[in-house]
MIPA-980347 format. One line per field, with one value per atom (N, C-alpha, C, O, CB): residue number from 1; residue in one letter; x, y, z; atom name. Coordinates in steps of 0.02 Angstrom, whole numbers, plus 50000, padded with zeros to 5 digits. Each point is the difference from the previous one (the first is absolute). Glycine has a CB too. Layout:
N
num	NUM; ...
residuo	a; ...
X	X; ...
Y	Y; ...
Z	Z; ...
atomo	CA; ...
END
This chain:
142
num	1; 1; 1; 1; 1; 2; 2; 2; 2; 2; 3; 3; 3; 3; 3; 4; 4; 4; 4; 4; 5; 5; 5; 5; 5; 6; 6; 6; 6; 6; 7; 7; 7; 7; 7; 8; 8; 8; 8; 8; 9; 9; 9; 9; 9; 10; 10; 10; 10; 10; 11; 11; 11; 11; 11; 12; 12; 12; 12; 12; 13; 13; 13; 13; 13; 14; 14; 14; 14; 14; 15; 15; 15; 15; 15; 16; 16; 16; 16; 16; 17; 17; 17; 17; 17; 18; 18; 18; 18; 18; 19; 19; 19; 19; 19; 20; 20; 20; 20; 20; 21; 21; 21; 21; 21; 22; 22; 22; 22; 22; 23; 23; 23; 23; 23; 24; 24; 24; 24; 24; 25; 25; 25; 25; 25; 26; 26; 26; 26; 26; 27; 27; 27; 27; 27; 28; 28; 28; 28; 28; 29; 29; 29; 29; 29; 30; 30; 30; 30; 30; 31; 31; 31; 31; 31; 32; 32; 32; 32; 32; 33; 33; 33; 33; 33; 34; 34; 34; 34; 34; 35; 35; 35; 35; 35; 36; 36; 36; 36; 36; 37; 37; 37; 37; 37; 38; 38; 38; 38; 38; 39; 39; 39; 39; 39; 40; 40; 40; 40; 40; 41; 41; 41; 41; 41; 42; 42; 42; 42; 42; 43; 43; 43; 43; 43; 44; 44; 44; 44; 44; 45; 45; 45; 45; 45; 46; 46; 46; 46; 46; 47; 47; 47; 47; 47; 48; 48; 48; 48; 48; 49; 49; 49; 49; 49; 50; 50; 50; 50; 50; 51; 51; 51; 51; 51; 52; 52; 52; 52; 52; 53; 53; 53; 53; 53; 54; 54; 54; 54; 54; 55; 55; 55; 55; 55; 56; 56; 56; 56; 56; 57; 57; 57; 57; 57; 58; 58; 58; 58; 58; 59; 59; 59; 59; 59; 60; 60; 60; 60; 60; 61; 61; 61; 61; 61; 62; 62; 62; 62; 62; 63; 63; 63; 63; 63; 64; 64; 64; 64; 64; 65; 65; 65; 65; 65; 66; 66; 66; 66; 66; 67; 67; 67; 67; 67; 68; 68; 68; 68; 68; 69; 69; 69; 69; 69; 70; 70; 70; 70; 70; 71; 71; 71; 71; 71; 72; 72; 72; 72; 72; 73; 73; 73; 73; 73; 74; 74; 74; 74; 74; 75; 75; 75; 75; 75; 76; 76; 76; 76; 76; 77; 77; 77; 77; 77; 78; 78; 78; 78; 78; 79; 79; 79; 79; 79; 80; 80; 80; 80; 80; 81; 81; 81; 81; 81; 82; 82; 82; 82; 82; 83; 83; 83; 83; 83; 84; 84; 84; 84; 84; 85; 85; 85; 85; 85; 86; 86; 86; 86; 86; 87; 87; 87; 87; 87; 88; 88; 88; 88; 88; 89; 89; 89; 89; 89; 90; 90; 90; 90; 90; 91; 91; 91; 91; 91; 92; 92; 92; 92; 92; 93; 93; 93; 93; 93; 94; 94; 94; 94; 94; 95; 95; 95; 95; 95; 96; 96; 96; 96; 96; 97; 97; 97; 97; 97; 98; 98; 98; 98; 98; 99; 99; 99; 99; 99; 100; 100; 100; 100; 100; 101; 101; 101; 101; 101; 102; 102; 102; 102; 102; 103; 103; 103; 103; 103; 104; 104; 104; 104; 104; 105; 105; 105; 105; 105; 106; 106; 106; 106; 106; 107; 107; 107; 107; 107; 108; 108; 108; 108; 108; 109; 109; 109; 109; 109; 110; 110; 110; 110; 110; 111; 111; 111; 111; 111; 112; 112; 112; 112; 112; 113; 113; 113; 113; 113; 114; 114; 114; 114; 114; 115; 115; 115; 115; 115; 116; 116; 116; 116; 116; 117; 117; 117; 117; 117; 118; 118; 118; 118; 118; 119; 119; 119; 119; 119; 120; 120; 120; 120; 120; 121; 121; 121; 121; 121; 122; 122; 122; 122; 122; 123; 123; 123; 123; 123; 124; 124; 124; 124; 124; 125; 125; 125; 125; 125; 126; 126; 126; 126; 126; 127; 127; 127; 127; 127; 128; 128; 128; 128; 128; 129; 129; 129; 129; 129; 130; 130; 130; 130; 130; 131; 131; 131; 131; 131; 132; 132; 132; 132; 132; 133; 133; 133; 133; 133; 134; 134; 134; 134; 134; 135; 135; 135; 135; 135; 136; 136; 136; 136; 136; 137; 137; 137; 137; 137; 138; 138; 138; 138; 138; 139; 139; 139; 139; 139; 140; 140; 140; 140; 140; 141; 141; 141; 141; 141; 142; 142; 142; 142; 142
residuo	m; m; m; m; m; t; t; t; t; t; g; g; g; g; g; s; s; s; s; s; m; m; m; m; m; r; r; r; r; r; p; p; p; p; p; p; p; p; p; p; f; f; f; f; f; s; s; s; s; s; v; v; v; v; v; l; l; l; l; l; r; r; r; r; r; i; i; i; i; i; d; d; d; d; d; h; h; h; h; h; v; v; v; v; v; v; v; v; v; v; l; l; l; l; l; r; r; r; r; r; v; v; v; v; v; k; k; k; k; k; d; d; d; d; d; v; v; v; v; v; e; e; e; e; e; r; r; r; r; r; a; a; a; a; a; i; i; i; i; i; a; a; a; a; a; f; f; f; f; f; y; y; y; y; y; r; r; r; r; r; d; d; d; d; d; v; v; v; v; v; l; l; l; l; l; g; g; g; g; g; c; c; c; c; c; e; e; e; e; e; i; i; i; i; i; e; e; e; e; e; k; k; k; k; k; q; q; q; q; q; r; r; r; r; r; d; d; d; d; d; d; d; d; d; d; l; l; l; l; l; g; g; g; g; g; l; l; l; l; l; v; v; v; v; v; h; h; h; h; h; l; l; l; l; l; r; r; r; r; r; a; a; a; a; a; g; g; g; g; g; s; s; s; s; s; n; n; n; n; n; l; l; l; l; l; i; i; i; i; i; d; d; d; d; d; l; l; l; l; l; v; v; v; v; v; t; t; t; t; t; h; h; h; h; h; d; d; d; d; d; g; g; g; g; g; p; p; p; p; p; l; l; l; l; l; g; g; g; g; g; r; r; r; r; r; q; q; q; q; q; g; g; g; g; g; g; g; g; g; g; a; a; a; a; a; l; l; l; l; l; a; a; a; a; a; g; g; g; g; g; k; k; k; k; k; e; e; e; e; e; g; g; g; g; g; r; r; r; r; r; n; n; n; n; n; v; v; v; v; v; d; d; d; d; d; h; h; h; h; h; f; f; f; f; f; c; c; c; c; c; l; l; l; l; l; r; r; r; r; r; i; i; i; i; i; e; e; e; e; e; p; p; p; p; p; f; f; f; f; f; d; d; d; d; d; e; e; e; e; e; a; a; a; a; a; a; a; a; a; a; i; i; i; i; i; r; r; r; r; r; d; d; d; d; d; l; l; l; l; l; m; m; m; m; m; a; a; a; a; a; q; q; q; q; q; h; h; h; h; h; g; g; g; g; g; v; v; v; v; v; p; p; p; p; p; v; v; v; v; v; h; h; h; h; h; g; g; g; g; g; e; e; e; e; e; v; v; v; v; v; q; q; q; q; q; n; n; n; n; n; n; n; n; n; n; f; f; f; f; f; g; g; g; g; g; a; a; a; a; a; e; e; e; e; e; g; g; g; g; g; n; n; n; n; n; g; g; g; g; g; p; p; p; p; p; s; s; s; s; s; i; i; i; i; i; y; y; y; y; y; i; i; i; i; i; a; a; a; a; a; d; d; d; d; d; p; p; p; p; p; d; d; d; d; d; g; g; g; g; g; n; n; n; n; n; g; g; g; g; g; v; v; v; v; v; e; e; e; e; e; l; l; l; l; l; k; k; k; k; k; g; g; g; g; g; a; a; a; a; a; a; a; a; a; a; g; g; g; g; g
X	51291; 49979; 50038; 50002; 49883; 50143; 50035; 49951; 49944; 50162; 49917; 49957; 49977; 49947; 50111; 49981; 49982; 49949; 49970; 50143; 49878; 49952; 49932; 49991; 50101; 49862; 49934; 49949; 50007; 50026; 49916; 49948; 49960; 49997; 49996; 49978; 49961; 49929; 49954; 50117; 49919; 49933; 50009; 50055; 49895; 49995; 49998; 49950; 49945; 50087; 49986; 49953; 49951; 50021; 50065; 49850; 49948; 49974; 49991; 49977; 50021; 49973; 50001; 50012; 49915; 50060; 49989; 49929; 49953; 50130; 49910; 49935; 49961; 49940; 50107; 49986; 49967; 50051; 50059; 49847; 50070; 50039; 49964; 49938; 50105; 49994; 49970; 50020; 50059; 49943; 49948; 50011; 49973; 49943; 50053; 50044; 49977; 49966; 50029; 50063; 49849; 49961; 49977; 49989; 49974; 50029; 49978; 49925; 49977; 50116; 49868; 49927; 49976; 49997; 49995; 49992; 49984; 49937; 49997; 50057; 49897; 49938; 50015; 49973; 49958; 50112; 50020; 50039; 49990; 50014; 50040; 50039; 49955; 50009; 50091; 49853; 49953; 49961; 49992; 49998; 49986; 49962; 50041; 49974; 49962; 50129; 50043; 50007; 49988; 50073; 49960; 50012; 49936; 50001; 50099; 49844; 49936; 49969; 49984; 49999; 50008; 49962; 50040; 49971; 49964; 50129; 50041; 50029; 49998; 50030; 49999; 50034; 49959; 50021; 50083; 49838; 49956; 50016; 49974; 50010; 50058; 50016; 49942; 49968; 50156; 49863; 49946; 50029; 50053; 49870; 50042; 50022; 49990; 49945; 50026; 50083; 49998; 49989; 49963; 50112; 49958; 49997; 50024; 50041; 49978; 49955; 50022; 50019; 49968; 49959; 50126; 50022; 50004; 50054; 50011; 49879; 49997; 50047; 50026; 49857; 50127; 50044; 50072; 50039; 49885; 50094; 50068; 50003; 50054; 49971; 49916; 49999; 50020; 50038; 49987; 49949; 50022; 49941; 49950; 50150; 49905; 49949; 50034; 50050; 49879; 50045; 50025; 49956; 49939; 50108; 49982; 49963; 50023; 50060; 49927; 49966; 50016; 50022; 49965; 49951; 50142; 50028; 50017; 50057; 49990; 49904; 50010; 50012; 49960; 50087; 50008; 50016; 50042; 50022; 49972; 50017; 50042; 49961; 49941; 50161; 49931; 49969; 50040; 50061; 49889; 50014; 50030; 49973; 49939; 50073; 50032; 49980; 50012; 50052; 49974; 49924; 50006; 50002; 49959; 49979; 50111; 50009; 49994; 50034; 50042; 49881; 49994; 50064; 50028; 49847; 50147; 50064; 49999; 50052; 49968; 49920; 49995; 49974; 49985; 49996; 50013; 49978; 50059; 50057; 49847; 50083; 50054; 50056; 50059; 49855; 50071; 50052; 50033; 50061; 49877; 50021; 50025; 50047; 50046; 49850; 50093; 50044; 50072; 50046; 49855; 50109; 50067; 50043; 50060; 49892; 50018; 50035; 50030; 50026; 49900; 50071; 50029; 49956; 49939; 50173; 49920; 49964; 49963; 50020; 50066; 49860; 49962; 50037; 50047; 49847; 50083; 50028; 49987; 49949; 50035; 50060; 49993; 50051; 50032; 49926; 50050; 50048; 50071; 50039; 49885; 50094; 50069; 50012; 50057; 49950; 49942; 50008; 49936; 49945; 50136; 49926; 49941; 50000; 50052; 49946; 49943; 49995; 50036; 50037; 49852; 50101; 50032; 50010; 49969; 49978; 50096; 50005; 49935; 49967; 50159; 49856; 49935; 49989; 50047; 49960; 49932; 49985; 49958; 49969; 50035; 49996; 49969; 49939; 50003; 50108; 49835; 49939; 49992; 49995; 49950; 50054; 49989; 49926; 49960; 50139; 49883; 49929; 49984; 50045; 49954; 49939; 49976; 49929; 49960; 50114; 49908; 50044; 50037; 49982; 49940; 50129; 50037; 49975; 50021; 50082; 49853; 49971; 50018; 49968; 49935; 50148; 50026; 49946; 49995; 50115; 49849; 49948; 49951; 49981; 50030; 49969; 49953; 50032; 49967; 49977; 50120; 50035; 50004; 49984; 50083; 49954; 50005; 49932; 49996; 50101; 49850; 49933; 49979; 49974; 49997; 50040; 49983; 50037; 49971; 50007; 50087; 50040; 49977; 49997; 50101; 49885; 49975; 49934; 49989; 50067; 49900; 49936; 50011; 49959; 49989; 50107; 50014; 50051; 50020; 49953; 50049; 50049; 50069; 50037; 49870; 50110; 50065; 50046; 49986; 49960; 50108; 50045; 50037; 50019; 49995; 49994; 50040; 50068; 50005; 49893; 50155; 50067; 50033; 50019; 49991; 49996; 50035; 49959; 49940; 50163; 49933; 49970; 50008; 50037; 49988; 49939; 50007; 50072; 50028; 49849; 50150; 50069; 49997; 49955; 50095; 49998; 50006; 50052; 50060; 49910; 50007; 50044; 50002; 49955; 50020; 50081; 50009; 49966; 50003; 50106; 49858; 49967; 50003; 50037; 49888; 50036; 50002; 49985; 50024; 49943; 49993; 49981; 50040; 49989; 49897; 50160; 50039; 49981; 49971; 50035; 50012; 49987; 49927; 49970; 50147; 49855; 49930; 49986; 50042; 49925; 49974; 49983; 49988; 49970; 49981; 50073; 49991; 49983; 50022; 50059; 49879; 49984; 50002; 49984; 49944; 50091; 50010; 49952; 49984; 50135; 49858; 49958; 50026; 50049; 49848; 50071; 50018; 49936; 49948; 50158; 49897; 49943; 49996; 50045; 49963; 49940; 49993; 50057; 50008; 49871; 50160; 50056; 50066; 50053; 49887; 50058; 50060; 50038; 50054; 49953; 49966; 50033; 49989; 49944; 50039; 50072; 49996; 49967; 50014; 50088; 49853; 49966; 50010; 49982; 49932; 50115; 50008; 49943; 49989; 50138; 49837; 49949; 50030; 50019; 49884; 50102; 50038; 49956; 49963; 50141; 49902; 49965; 50041; 50055; 49884; 50033; 50032; 50064; 50006; 49882; 50158; 50061; 49982; 49955; 50115; 49966; 49984; 50059; 49997; 49898
Y	50735; 50060; 50001; 49950; 50050; 50054; 50007; 50019; 50021; 50013; 49958; 50016; 50072; 50014; 49897; 50135; 50071; 50020; 50053; 49970; 49936; 50016; 49970; 49939; 50065; 50037; 49977; 50024; 50055; 49946; 49959; 50023; 50057; 50007; 49877; 50157; 50057; 49981; 50042; 50032; 49864; 49976; 49942; 49974; 50062; 49943; 49941; 49951; 50019; 50048; 49869; 49949; 49987; 49986; 49960; 50060; 49990; 49929; 49972; 50146; 49851; 49932; 49979; 50040; 49978; 49919; 49977; 50019; 49982; 49921; 50133; 50024; 49945; 49990; 50125; 49851; 49946; 49951; 50016; 50062; 49863; 49947; 49985; 49996; 49954; 50042; 49985; 49929; 49983; 50140; 49835; 49932; 49988; 50019; 49943; 50008; 49980; 49932; 49955; 50111; 49927; 49938; 49973; 50037; 50003; 49894; 49966; 50008; 50014; 49904; 50073; 50003; 50049; 49984; 49895; 50181; 50054; 49984; 50018; 50064; 49886; 49984; 49949; 50006; 50017; 49928; 49951; 50035; 49985; 49923; 50138; 50036; 50045; 50004; 49993; 50038; 50042; 49957; 50019; 50061; 49862; 49955; 49980; 49999; 49959; 50027; 49981; 50058; 49991; 49928; 50139; 50055; 50027; 50024; 50005; 49967; 50023; 49947; 50015; 50055; 49869; 49950; 49965; 49982; 50001; 50008; 49966; 50049; 49987; 49924; 50145; 50047; 50061; 50039; 49922; 50049; 50055; 50068; 50050; 49887; 50066; 50064; 50020; 49957; 50019; 50088; 50024; 50039; 50032; 49974; 49991; 50038; 50074; 50022; 49882; 50134; 50072; 50037; 50050; 49937; 49989; 50034; 49952; 49956; 50157; 49895; 49960; 50045; 50051; 49854; 50076; 50036; 49949; 49973; 50115; 49898; 49950; 50018; 49956; 50018; 50091; 50021; 49978; 49994; 50104; 49891; 49978; 49927; 49972; 50145; 49851; 49933; 50000; 49957; 49997; 50094; 50012; 50002; 50033; 50030; 49900; 50000; 50018; 49968; 49945; 50136; 50021; 49969; 50011; 50098; 49852; 49969; 50031; 50008; 49884; 50126; 50030; 49945; 49950; 50143; 49917; 49955; 50042; 50021; 49898; 50095; 50045; 50070; 50026; 49881; 50125; 50067; 49999; 50053; 49987; 49901; 49993; 49967; 49983; 50009; 49999; 49969; 49941; 49999; 50111; 49842; 49947; 50011; 49997; 49919; 50096; 50012; 49936; 49969; 50154; 49859; 49942; 50026; 50040; 49885; 50051; 50020; 49937; 49950; 50149; 49903; 49943; 49992; 50050; 49966; 49923; 49988; 50020; 50014; 49893; 50094; 50016; 50071; 50018; 49861; 50161; 50070; 50046; 49977; 50000; 50087; 50047; 50002; 50005; 50061; 49931; 50000; 49932; 49994; 50097; 49857; 49932; 49975; 49962; 50017; 50042; 49978; 50024; 49973; 50027; 50051; 50027; 49958; 50011; 50102; 49837; 49965; 49933; 49967; 50092; 49919; 49935; 49943; 50006; 50044; 49893; 49939; 50009; 50040; 49891; 50032; 50001; 49962; 49963; 50045; 50002; 49964; 49925; 49980; 50121; 49859; 49928; 49969; 50035; 49968; 49931; 49966; 50023; 50001; 49901; 50117; 50019; 50075; 50022; 49878; 50138; 50072; 50031; 49980; 50020; 50048; 50029; 50075; 50031; 49875; 50124; 50072; 50027; 50049; 49946; 49974; 50017; 49936; 49949; 50167; 49884; 49941; 49993; 49948; 50064; 50039; 50004; 50071; 50041; 49837; 50137; 50062; 49981; 49947; 50123; 49974; 49985; 50045; 50061; 49902; 50007; 50036; 49994; 49945; 50035; 50076; 50000; 49989; 50039; 50039; 49871; 49985; 50003; 49995; 49933; 50080; 50002; 49973; 50025; 50074; 49853; 49964; 49945; 49981; 50044; 49949; 49943; 49938; 49986; 50085; 49892; 49939; 49943; 49992; 50071; 49899; 49949; 49951; 49985; 50026; 49965; 49952; 50030; 49967; 49979; 50116; 50033; 50013; 49992; 50062; 49964; 50011; 49935; 49998; 50096; 49852; 49935; 49977; 49972; 49999; 50040; 49980; 50040; 49971; 50001; 50093; 50042; 49977; 49994; 50103; 49891; 49980; 49932; 49989; 50076; 49889; 49934; 50007; 49966; 49981; 50098; 50012; 50024; 49985; 50042; 50009; 50028; 49959; 50019; 50093; 49832; 49958; 50032; 49985; 49966; 50092; 50035; 49964; 50001; 50111; 49857; 49967; 50049; 50054; 49856; 50069; 50038; 49966; 49939; 50097; 50004; 49973; 50000; 50053; 49988; 49901; 49994; 50020; 50011; 50009; 49985; 50018; 50075; 50035; 49850; 50139; 50070; 50012; 49959; 50048; 50049; 50019; 50067; 50040; 49897; 50075; 50064; 50040; 49990; 49962; 50093; 50037; 50074; 50028; 49889; 50113; 50072; 50038; 49979; 50001; 50074; 50044; 50071; 50017; 49890; 50136; 50072; 50017; 50050; 49969; 49940; 50012; 49958; 50005; 50024; 49930; 49956; 49927; 49985; 50104; 49866; 49929; 49983; 50025; 49950; 49984; 49979; 49939; 49980; 50138; 49852; 49939; 50012; 50050; 49906; 49997; 50005; 49931; 49949; 50147; 49905; 49939; 50017; 50057; 49896; 50000; 50014; 49962; 49942; 50078; 50015; 49972; 50026; 50038; 49954; 49990; 50027; 50019; 49967; 49964; 50122; 50019; 49954; 49959; 50162; 49884; 49955; 50003; 49954; 50057; 50043; 50006; 49979; 50008; 50084; 49881; 49976; 50051; 49986; 49934; 50141; 50051; 49985; 49987; 50099; 49914; 49986; 50056; 50059; 49872; 50050; 50048; 49977; 49945; 50084; 50015; 49988; 50035; 50060; 49929; 49975; 50029; 50006; 49949; 50002; 50110; 50013; 50032; 50047; 49965; 49961; 50027; 50052; 50016; 49877; 50132; 50052; 49975; 49941; 50109; 49996; 49985; 49985; 50030; 50044; 49879; 49982; 49985; 49984; 49975
Z	49988; 50036; 50066; 50036; 49909; 50072; 50063; 50055; 49987; 49953; 50123; 50057; 50002; 50028; 50033; 49911; 50003; 49947; 50006; 50040; 49904; 49947; 50018; 49994; 49918; 50109; 50020; 49949; 49973; 50148; 49865; 49954; 50031; 50061; 49889; 50008; 50025; 50018; 49996; 49933; 50093; 50018; 50049; 50009; 49879; 50143; 50043; 49972; 49981; 50121; 49895; 49978; 50057; 50056; 49867; 50063; 50051; 50002; 50054; 49930; 49957; 49996; 49928; 49955; 50147; 49886; 49932; 49980; 50035; 49978; 49933; 49978; 49963; 50013; 49979; 49963; 49963; 49972; 49992; 49979; 50015; 49967; 49935; 49999; 50112; 49835; 49934; 49981; 49997; 49967; 50022; 49979; 49930; 49986; 50134; 49837; 49934; 50007; 50031; 49909; 50032; 50009; 49932; 49953; 50160; 49886; 49938; 49990; 49945; 50067; 50041; 49997; 50053; 50059; 49900; 50019; 50047; 50041; 50058; 49863; 50049; 50038; 50055; 50055; 49842; 50088; 50051; 50056; 50058; 49854; 50069; 50050; 50043; 50060; 49863; 50045; 50038; 50049; 50058; 49845; 50075; 50043; 50061; 50056; 49845; 50089; 50056; 50049; 50059; 49866; 50051; 50045; 50031; 50057; 49875; 50033; 50027; 50046; 50058; 49839; 50077; 50036; 50055; 50052; 49846; 50092; 50050; 50050; 50061; 49855; 50060; 50045; 50019; 50043; 49905; 50021; 50020; 49972; 50024; 50076; 49849; 49967; 49954; 49970; 50036; 49989; 49956; 49942; 50005; 50093; 49845; 49942; 50014; 50017; 49904; 50072; 50011; 49934; 49998; 50102; 49847; 49936; 49946; 50013; 50041; 49886; 49943; 49942; 49988; 50048; 49930; 49939; 49944; 49986; 50081; 49901; 49947; 49942; 49967; 50066; 49956; 49945; 50012; 49953; 50027; 50083; 50018; 50021; 50010; 50024; 49975; 50027; 50073; 50022; 49865; 50153; 50068; 50047; 49987; 49971; 50098; 50052; 50066; 50019; 49920; 50097; 50065; 50054; 50000; 49952; 50093; 50055; 50066; 50012; 49923; 50107; 50065; 50048; 50010; 49970; 50050; 50051; 50061; 50008; 49905; 50129; 50057; 49974; 49961; 50109; 49951; 49977; 49936; 49977; 50142; 49853; 49941; 49944; 50007; 50066; 49870; 49942; 49974; 50005; 49965; 50004; 49960; 49930; 49989; 50109; 49854; 49932; 49959; 50006; 50004; 49950; 49956; 49929; 49979; 50102; 49882; 49930; 49957; 50012; 50020; 49917; 49955; 49960; 49977; 50016; 49999; 49965; 49927; 49970; 50109; 49892; 49929; 49987; 49943; 50036; 50074; 49993; 49986; 50000; 50076; 49913; 49985; 50051; 49981; 49961; 50122; 50051; 50007; 50005; 50055; 49940; 50011; 49946; 50015; 50044; 49880; 49945; 50008; 49969; 49955; 50117; 50009; 50047; 50006; 49975; 50053; 50053; 49984; 50044; 50027; 49866; 49984; 50023; 50004; 50004; 50008; 50018; 50066; 50043; 49896; 50068; 50063; 50054; 49987; 49948; 50127; 50057; 49992; 49971; 50103; 49952; 49999; 50046; 50040; 49843; 50113; 50045; 49989; 50048; 49952; 49940; 49985; 50003; 49995; 49934; 50080; 50005; 50028; 49980; 49924; 50141; 50032; 49991; 49986; 50097; 49926; 50002; 50061; 49995; 49944; 50118; 50063; 50039; 49984; 50018; 50048; 50043; 50039; 49996; 50014; 50027; 50033; 50024; 50003; 50032; 49983; 50034; 50061; 50003; 49890; 50156; 50064; 50011; 49991; 50054; 49976; 50020; 50075; 50026; 49861; 50148; 50072; 50012; 49975; 50047; 50015; 50011; 50074; 50042; 49856; 50118; 50069; 50000; 49961; 50068; 50012; 50045; 49962; 49945; 50151; 49935; 49973; 50036; 50057; 49914; 49996; 50028; 49953; 49948; 50109; 49961; 49955; 49977; 49940; 50116; 49989; 49982; 49950; 49951; 50162; 49899; 49954; 49932; 49948; 50151; 49900; 49937; 49961; 49940; 50111; 49983; 49966; 49974; 49945; 50128; 49965; 49979; 49938; 49953; 50166; 49881; 49943; 49937; 49947; 50131; 49930; 49942; 49974; 49939; 50106; 50000; 49979; 49962; 49950; 50149; 49924; 49965; 49929; 49956; 50154; 49878; 49933; 49962; 49945; 50100; 49983; 49967; 49994; 49953; 49985; 50109; 50000; 50050; 50060; 49908; 50008; 50046; 50046; 49979; 49936; 50147; 50048; 50002; 50007; 50063; 49924; 49996; 50069; 50025; 49856; 50149; 50063; 50060; 49997; 49941; 50118; 50064; 50012; 49965; 50080; 50005; 50021; 50023; 50036; 49997; 49946; 50019; 50036; 49988; 49914; 50141; 50033; 49960; 50008; 50108; 49842; 49954; 50017; 50029; 49883; 50068; 50008; 49944; 49942; 50116; 49959; 49952; 50023; 50047; 49917; 50005; 50014; 50073; 50026; 49856; 50151; 50069; 50050; 50060; 49900; 50016; 50043; 49985; 49948; 50141; 49957; 49990; 50013; 50049; 49983; 49925; 50008; 49958; 49960; 50063; 49987; 49964; 49926; 49980; 50126; 49853; 49928; 49972; 50026; 49968; 49954; 49963; 49926; 49982; 50114; 49862; 49929; 49956; 50012; 50013; 49923; 49947; 49934; 49998; 50079; 49869; 49934; 49964; 50007; 49987; 49965; 49960; 49939; 49990; 50048; 49921; 49943; 49949; 49961; 50055; 49985; 49953; 50032; 49969; 49974; 50117; 50033; 50040; 50025; 49885; 50096; 50040; 50074; 50022; 49887; 50130; 50071; 50038; 49988; 50001; 50058; 50042; 50072; 50019; 49891; 50131; 50071; 50036; 49990; 50000; 50053; 50041; 50070; 50030; 49900; 50096; 50061; 50053; 49988; 49944; 50129; 50057; 50038; 49979; 50030; 50045; 50040; 50033; 50017; 50003; 49987; 50037; 50072; 50028; 49895; 50106; 50069; 50036; 50060; 49908
atomo	N; CA; C; O; CB; N; CA; C; O; CB; N; CA; C; O; CB; N; CA; C; O; CB; N; CA; C; O; CB; N; CA; C; O; CB; N; CA; C; O; CB; N; CA; C; O; CB; N; CA; C; O; CB; N; CA; C; O; CB; N; CA; C; O; CB; N; CA; C; O; CB; N; CA; C; O; CB; N; CA; C; O; CB; N; CA; C; O; CB; N; CA; C; O; CB; N; CA; C; O; CB; N; CA; C; O; CB; N; CA; C; O; CB; N; CA; C; O; CB; N; CA; C; O; CB; N; CA; C; O; CB; N; CA; C; O; CB; N; CA; C; O; CB; N; CA; C; O; CB; N; CA; C; O; CB; N; CA; C; O; CB; N; CA; C; O; CB; N; CA; C; O; CB; N; CA; C; O; CB; N; CA; C; O; CB; N; CA; C; O; CB; N; CA; C; O; CB; N; CA; C; O; CB; N; CA; C; O; CB; N; CA; C; O; CB; N; CA; C; O; CB; N; CA; C; O; CB; N; CA; C; O; CB; N; CA; C; O; CB; N; CA; C; O; CB; N; CA; C; O; CB; N; CA; C; O; CB; N; CA; C; O; CB; N; CA; C; O; CB; N; CA; C; O; CB; N; CA; C; O; CB; N; CA; C; O; CB; N; CA; C; O; CB; N; CA; C; O; CB; N; CA; C; O; CB; N; CA; C; O; CB; N; CA; C; O; CB; N; CA; C; O; CB; N; CA; C; O; CB; N; CA; C; O; CB; N; CA; C; O; CB; N; CA; C; O; CB; N; CA; C; O; CB; N; CA; C; O; CB; N; CA; C; O; CB; N; CA; C; O; CB; N; CA; C; O; CB; N; CA; C; O; CB; N; CA; C; O; CB; N; CA; C; O; CB; N; CA; C; O; CB; N; CA; C; O; CB; N; CA; C; O; CB; N; CA; C; O; CB; N; CA; C; O; CB; N; CA; C; O; CB; N; CA; C; O; CB; N; CA; C; O; CB; N; CA; C; O; CB; N; CA; C; O; CB; N; CA; C; O; CB; N; CA; C; O; CB; N; CA; C; O; CB; N; CA; C; O; CB; N; CA; C; O; CB; N; CA; C; O; CB; N; CA; C; O; CB; N; CA; C; O; CB; N; CA; C; O; CB; N; CA; C; O; CB; N; CA; C; O; CB; N; CA; C; O; CB; N; CA; C; O; CB; N; CA; C; O; CB; N; CA; C; O; CB; N; CA; C; O; CB; N; CA; C; O; CB; N; CA; C; O; CB; N; CA; C; O; CB; N; CA; C; O; CB; N; CA; C; O; CB; N; CA; C; O; CB; N; CA; C; O; CB; N; CA; C; O; CB; N; CA; C; O; CB; N; CA; C; O; CB; N; CA; C; O; CB; N; CA; C; O; CB; N; CA; C; O; CB; N; CA; C; O; CB; N; CA; C; O; CB; N; CA; C; O; CB; N; CA; C; O; CB; N; CA; C; O; CB; N; CA; C; O; CB; N; CA; C; O; CB; N; CA; C; O; CB; N; CA; C; O; CB; N; CA; C; O; CB; N; CA; C; O; CB; N; CA; C; O; CB; N; CA; C; O; CB; N; CA; C; O; CB; N; CA; C; O; CB; N; CA; C; O; CB; N; CA; C; O; CB; N; CA; C; O; CB; N; CA; C; O; CB; N; CA; C; O; CB; N; CA; C; O; CB; N; CA; C; O; CB; N; CA; C; O; CB; N; CA; C; O; CB; N; CA; C; O; CB; N; CA; C; O; CB; N; CA; C; O; CB; N; CA; C; O; CB; N; CA; C; O; CB; N; CA; C; O; CB; N; CA; C; O; CB; N; CA; C; O; CB; N; CA; C; O; CB; N; CA; C; O; CB; N; CA; C; O; CB; N; CA; C; O; CB; N; CA; C; O; CB
END
């Protein structure tokens, strides 16, 4: 695409992320109980669960449902659905985050980093969901 060819629209934000999961109940428990997302809608006919993540959605698709069967192998050490996605959180309290993750048996990967995101540089910490998808929890730019 050349510089003069512009799309007839502007991207406002990411609306939703879709993750294929092995055990949808385990994935729902993680996103609901650990991260505080609530179920917005379910489509059992498609094997699809929509979870509210602020103004956006995280969609979970069962690997053996109508949508999930189209995606090949599940995420694992040798191949992932995505590298990671980032959830902007408030407040960013490292001790509280680490305590919550320990309560749920969710390992925290490394130390807090100052990473660039949509709002600029801010604190980030990394975890993984039960299917191995990376999740970055990011605080306000400072």
